[in-house]
N, C-alpha and C positions, 0 to 999 in steps of 0.2 A: 277962913281957912277950911272950915267944914264944907263950904260949897265947892271949893276947888278939890277938896278931897273926894267929892262925889263925881265931878265931871272928869277928873283925870283918868280914872279907870275906864270910863265910857269911851273917851277919845282914843285911848290906847287900843281898846278892843276893836274899834272901827278901823284903825290903821292896820291892825293885824289882819282883819278880814279882807281889807282892800289889797294888801300885799299877796294874800293867798289866792285871790280870784283873778287878779289881772294877768298873770302868766298863762293861765289856762285859756283865757280868751285869745291871747296873742298866739298861743300854740295852735288853737283851732283855726284861726284865720290863716296861719302860715300853711297848715295842712290843706286847707281849701284852695289857697292860691297855688300850691304845688300840684294838686290834683288837676286844677283847671289848666295849668301850664302843660302838664304831661298830656292831657287830653288834646289840647291845641296842637302840641308837637306831633302826637300820633296822627291826628287828622292831616296835618301838613305833610308828614312823611308819606302817608297813604296816597294823598293827592299827587305828590311829586312822583311816587312810584308809578301811579296810573298814567301820568303825563309822559314819563320816560318810556314806559312800555308802549304807549300809543305812538310816540315819536319813533321808537325803534321798529315798530311793526310797519311803519311807512317810510319808504325811502324814495325820494323824488316823486312823491305822490302815488307810489305803487305799493300794493300790499305784498309783503314778503312771501306770503303763501302762494302768490302767483308768479314770483320771480324765478327765472332760470338759475341754475347753479353758477353760470358765468356772471350774472347780475348780482347774485348774493356774495360771491367771492371773486371780485374782478382781478385780484392780484394773484390768484392761484391758476397756473396753467394746466389745462387738462392733459391727461396722459394720451399719447398718440395711440390710435387703434392698431392692433397687430395686423400685418399684411399677410393675407392668406393666398398662397400660390396655388393655382389650379394644378391638379394632378395631370401629368403628361400621359397621353394614351400610349399603351404599349403596342405601337404599330410595328409590324414586321417589315424589315427592310431587305430588299433583294441583295443577294450576294453573288459575286463573280470571282472566277479564278484569276490568276496573274495574267493569263493571256486573253482575258475578256470574255470567257465563256460563262454561261449561267451555271450555277451550282443547284442541282435539283435533288430533293429527297426522294424517298420511295413513294411518297404521295404528295401531290401538289394541287392547288386550285388552278383550274384552266377556264379561261373565259372564252365562250363561243360567240364570236363577233356577230354572226348573222342573227342570233337569237337574243343576244345581250343577256346571257345568263352565265353563272359560275357553276362548275361541276367539279367534283373531286375525281382526280385521275390517278391511276397507278402507273408509275414509271417502271416499265418492264424491260430489263436489260436482255432478257432471253428471247423476246419477240422481235421479229424483223420489221414488221409493219404495225401501224397503229390501228386500233379498232374502236368503233363506237356502237352503242346499243341502239338498234332500230327494229321497228315492227311494221307490219303492213307494207312490205317492200314489193313494189310493182314496177317492172321494167316497161318502157315504151320508147317509141321512136319519135324524134323531132328533127325535121330538116335532114333526114337521112342518117342521123346519128342516134346512138343509144343513150337514153336518159333513164332515170329511175326516180320514182316518188316514194316517200317513206315518212315515218314519224319517229322521232327520237323518244325513247321511253326507258325509264329506270326509276326504281324506288317509288313506285305508284304514281309517277308523274309522266306526262307525255307532252310533246310539242305539237304545234300545228303541222299540217302536211308540208313537206319540203320537196322541191323538185330540183335535181342537179344532173349535169351530164356525167356519164360513166367514164372514168379515166382508165380503168382496167377491169378485167374479169378473170376470176379464178374458178376452176372446176374442182369442187370438193366431193370426195367420195365418202359416203356414210360408213361408219365402222361396222355396222350390223347388216349391211347389204351391199350389193354391187352398184346401186344407183348413185348417180352423181348429180350435183346441183350447182348452179352458178352463184358465186359470191361476188358482189359488185363493190368496187371501190370508187369513192368520190373525193373531191378535194374541198376543203373548207378552211376559212381563216380562224385561227385561234390565237390567244395571247396568254403567255405565261410570264409573270413579272413585267418587265419592260420589253420583252421579245414578242413581236407579232409576226407570224409566218403563215403561209398557206401550205398545208400539208395533206397528204392522202390518208383516208380512213377506209377500212373495209366495213361494210354494213353487216352486222350480225346481232341476233337476239341475245342480249346479255342481261335480260331482266332477272334471271335467276342467279346472277353473279354479284359479288360484293361491289364491284366498280363498273359503272356504265361506260367509262372511257379508259382506254389503255393506250399509253404512248410507248411505241417501240423504238428501235434503233434508228429507223428511217427519219425520225423526228429529231432526236438529240445528238446524232452521230457527229455533226460538224459544229453544233452551236452550244452544246451543254455537256457537262460531266455529272455523273450521278454518285451521290453519297447515300447508300442504302441504309445507313445508320441514323439518318435524319428524316424529318417530315416537315412539309410546308415551309421550305426555306424561302421561297419567293412570295411577295405580298399578293394579297387577294385584290383583283381589279375591281374598282368601284363600278356599280351598276347604275345606270341612269334611272332616276325616279320617273315612274309613269304618271302622267298628268290625268 
């Protein structure tokens, strides 16, 4: 009995120590396994994320950075571009009266057909005949008829020399002397709006005046009416471009 009395305490002490140490080992192993599992899960998640990003970045073998908006969003319809209408030019349109006569303002663009130029003319209801500014006027005879050569000049511009037959001659007396001089009249084609007519002009130096061309009653008496409150009623005739 004495021997059992000695071994019994020793056996009990070993059992107690074994019970105390076994749970710690199990807990340590469990922690290690949990850490390894978490590490593996993290690696798997990271790998999956990279694969997903790589697959998302490529669509049908194309990099999304090079795709157009239509390829990136095939189901989204683009908004239509706004239509921009060109501004219409403010072109002057010719006007006529009820009986078909041209309506003229106190100033109008007149196209000289022979020279293919446009000049501003004053419509003078007080003048009987029309007048055009001319310089270097020299009369001469051709085939027994009186002709005249001259240059049109106004506003520091002048034309080439022109030769035309004289249709009429007036003798003008100077106001400061008893001397008289001849004033020649020629005919030329002009166009105002859509009206093209051949009309007479007296040749006179008008370089010091505001207008180089004056249209009198002999021009508009039967073809036009004048509204002195307006200007440039008729459109400007297009000039042919020189090559």
